[in-house]
C-alpha positions as a Markdown table, in Angstrom:
| # | Residue | x | y | z |
|---|---|---|---|---|
| 1 | Met | -15.4 | 18.6 | -7.6 |
| 2 | Pro | -11.6 | 19.0 | -7.5 |
| 3 | His | -9.6 | 16.1 | -8.7 |
| 4 | Gln | -5.9 | 15.3 | -8.2 |
| 5 | Ile | -5.1 | 18.1 | -5.9 |
| 6 | Ala | -1.2 | 18.1 | -5.5 |
| 7 | Gln | -1.1 | 20.0 | -2.2 |
| 8 | Lys | -3.4 | 21.1 | 0.6 |
| 9 | Arg | -4.8 | 24.7 | 0.4 |
| 10 | Leu | -4.2 | 25.4 | 4.1 |
| 11 | Ser | -7.0 | 27.9 | 4.2 |
| 12 | Arg | -5.0 | 30.3 | 2.2 |
| 13 | Thr | -4.9 | 31.8 | -1.2 |
| 14 | Asp | -2.4 | 30.6 | -3.7 |
| 15 | Gly | 0.0 | 33.5 | -3.2 |
| 16 | His | -0.3 | 33.4 | 0.5 |
| 17 | Arg | 0.3 | 29.5 | 0.6 |
| 18 | Lys | 3.3 | 29.9 | -1.7 |
| 19 | Ala | 4.9 | 32.6 | 0.5 |
| 20 | Leu | 4.1 | 30.5 | 3.6 |
| 21 | Leu | 5.9 | 27.4 | 2.2 |
| 22 | Arg | 9.0 | 29.4 | 0.9 |
| 23 | Asn | 9.2 | 31.2 | 4.4 |
| 24 | Leu | 8.9 | 27.8 | 6.2 |
| 25 | Ala | 11.4 | 26.1 | 3.9 |
| 26 | Thr | 13.8 | 29.0 | 4.5 |
| 27 | Ser | 13.4 | 28.8 | 8.2 |
| 28 | Phe | 13.8 | 25.1 | 8.1 |
| 29 | Phe | 17.1 | 25.1 | 6.3 |
| 30 | Lys | 18.2 | 28.1 | 8.5 |
| 31 | His | 17.7 | 26.1 | 11.8 |
| 32 | Glu | 17.5 | 22.5 | 10.5 |
| 33 | Lys | 14.4 | 22.0 | 12.6 |
| 34 | Ile | 11.1 | 23.7 | 13.0 |
| 35 | Glu | 7.8 | 23.3 | 15.1 |
| 36 | Thr | 4.6 | 23.9 | 13.2 |
| 37 | Thr | 1.2 | 22.3 | 12.9 |
| 38 | Ser | 1.1 | 18.8 | 11.7 |
| 39 | Thr | -0.6 | 19.6 | 8.4 |
| 40 | Lys | 1.9 | 22.3 | 7.6 |
| 41 | Ala | 4.8 | 19.9 | 8.6 |
| 42 | Lys | 3.6 | 17.3 | 6.0 |
| 43 | Glu | 3.3 | 19.9 | 3.3 |
| 44 | Ile | 6.6 | 21.5 | 4.0 |
| 45 | Ser | 8.2 | 18.1 | 4.0 |
| 46 | Lys | 7.4 | 17.4 | 0.5 |
| 47 | Val | 9.0 | 20.9 | -0.7 |
| 48 | Val | 12.0 | 20.5 | 1.5 |
| 49 | Asp | 12.6 | 16.9 | 0.1 |
| 50 | Arg | 12.3 | 18.2 | -3.6 |
| 51 | Leu | 14.8 | 21.1 | -2.7 |
| 52 | Ile | 17.4 | 18.7 | -1.2 |
| 53 | Thr | 17.1 | 16.6 | -4.2 |
| 54 | Gln | 17.6 | 19.5 | -6.5 |
| 55 | Ala | 20.6 | 20.8 | -4.4 |
| 56 | Arg | 22.3 | 17.4 | -4.3 |
| 57 | Arg | 23.0 | 17.9 | -8.0 |
| 58 | Gly | 25.4 | 20.9 | -7.1 |
| 59 | Asp | 25.7 | 22.4 | -10.5 |
| 60 | Leu | 25.1 | 26.1 | -11.3 |
| 61 | His | 21.6 | 25.6 | -12.7 |
| 62 | Ser | 20.5 | 23.7 | -9.4 |
| 63 | Arg | 22.0 | 26.4 | -7.2 |
| 64 | Arg | 20.1 | 29.0 | -9.1 |
| 65 | Leu | 16.7 | 27.1 | -8.9 |
| 66 | Val | 17.2 | 26.5 | -5.0 |
| 67 | Ala | 18.1 | 30.2 | -4.6 |
| 68 | Ser | 15.1 | 31.3 | -6.5 |
| 69 | Tyr | 12.8 | 29.5 | -4.2 |
| 70 | Leu | 14.4 | 30.3 | -0.8 |
| 71 | Thr | 14.0 | 33.9 | 0.6 |
| 72 | Glu | 17.6 | 34.2 | 1.8 |
| 73 | Glu | 20.7 | 33.8 | -0.3 |
| 74 | Ala | 22.9 | 32.6 | 2.8 |
| 75 | Val | 20.4 | 29.9 | 3.5 |
| 76 | Ala | 20.5 | 28.6 | -0.2 |
| 77 | Lys | 24.5 | 28.6 | 0.0 |
| 78 | Lys | 24.2 | 26.5 | 3.3 |
| 79 | Leu | 21.8 | 24.2 | 1.7 |
| 80 | Val | 23.9 | 23.5 | -1.4 |
| 81 | Asp | 27.4 | 23.5 | 0.3 |
| 82 | Gln | 26.6 | 21.9 | 3.6 |
| 83 | Ile | 23.3 | 20.1 | 3.9 |
| 84 | Ala | 23.0 | 18.5 | 0.5 |
| 85 | Pro | 26.6 | 16.9 | 0.4 |
| 86 | Ala | 25.8 | 15.5 | 4.0 |
| 87 | Leu | 22.9 | 13.7 | 2.7 |
| 88 | Lys | 24.4 | 12.5 | -0.6 |
| 89 | Glu | 24.1 | 8.8 | 0.2 |
| 90 | Arg | 20.6 | 8.9 | 1.2 |
| 91 | Thr | 18.1 | 8.1 | -1.5 |
| 92 | Gly | 15.3 | 10.1 | 0.0 |
| 93 | Gly | 13.4 | 10.7 | 3.3 |
| 94 | Tyr | 15.6 | 13.6 | 4.4 |
| 95 | Thr | 13.0 | 14.8 | 7.0 |
| 96 | Arg | 11.4 | 13.4 | 10.0 |
| 97 | Ile | 8.1 | 14.5 | 11.5 |
| 98 | Ile | 7.6 | 14.1 | 15.4 |
| 99 | Lys | 4.3 | 14.9 | 17.0 |
| 100 | Ser | 5.2 | 17.2 | 19.8 |
| 101 | Arg | 2.2 | 18.7 | 21.6 |
| 102 | Val | -1.1 | 20.4 | 21.4 |
| 103 | Arg | -1.1 | 24.1 | 21.3 |
| 104 | Pro | -3.1 | 25.6 | 24.2 |
| 105 | Gly | -4.7 | 28.5 | 22.4 |
| 106 | Asp | -6.6 | 26.6 | 19.7 |
| 107 | Ala | -5.8 | 23.0 | 20.3 |
| 108 | Ala | -3.9 | 22.5 | 17.2 |
| 109 | Glu | -1.7 | 19.5 | 16.9 |
| 110 | Leu | 1.9 | 20.6 | 16.7 |
| 111 | Ser | 4.8 | 18.7 | 15.2 |
| 112 | Ile | 8.6 | 19.0 | 14.9 |
| 113 | Leu | 10.0 | 18.7 | 11.4 |
| 114 | Glu | 13.7 | 18.0 | 11.6 |
| 115 | Leu | 16.5 | 17.0 | 9.1 |
| 116 | Val | 17.6 | 13.3 | 9.2 |
| 117 | Lys | 21.4 | 13.0 | 9.4 |
């Protein structure tokens, strides 16, 4: 019986899940809003909050850690130079999940994950 699991498996292997989270995080910071399933939105929210907290430090090490996780260098630069300074006064809770609709094809519950400004 697995105990103390830090994240949901999302019916994927470890490598696939890691790639999915990296791509969703990159898309989120690129557009500052994404629509995905509710379960994925909850998981990506944790990752995004950690990345924003890291980027708020703004030093070279933080920039490199953020850039190593995100898949596009321009998005990492946008996070550190624009998004993180705008959220400097917040103590957490950088994202908001809003339930939006049910997808017609498979009846999956979709949510919008957006940045709180």
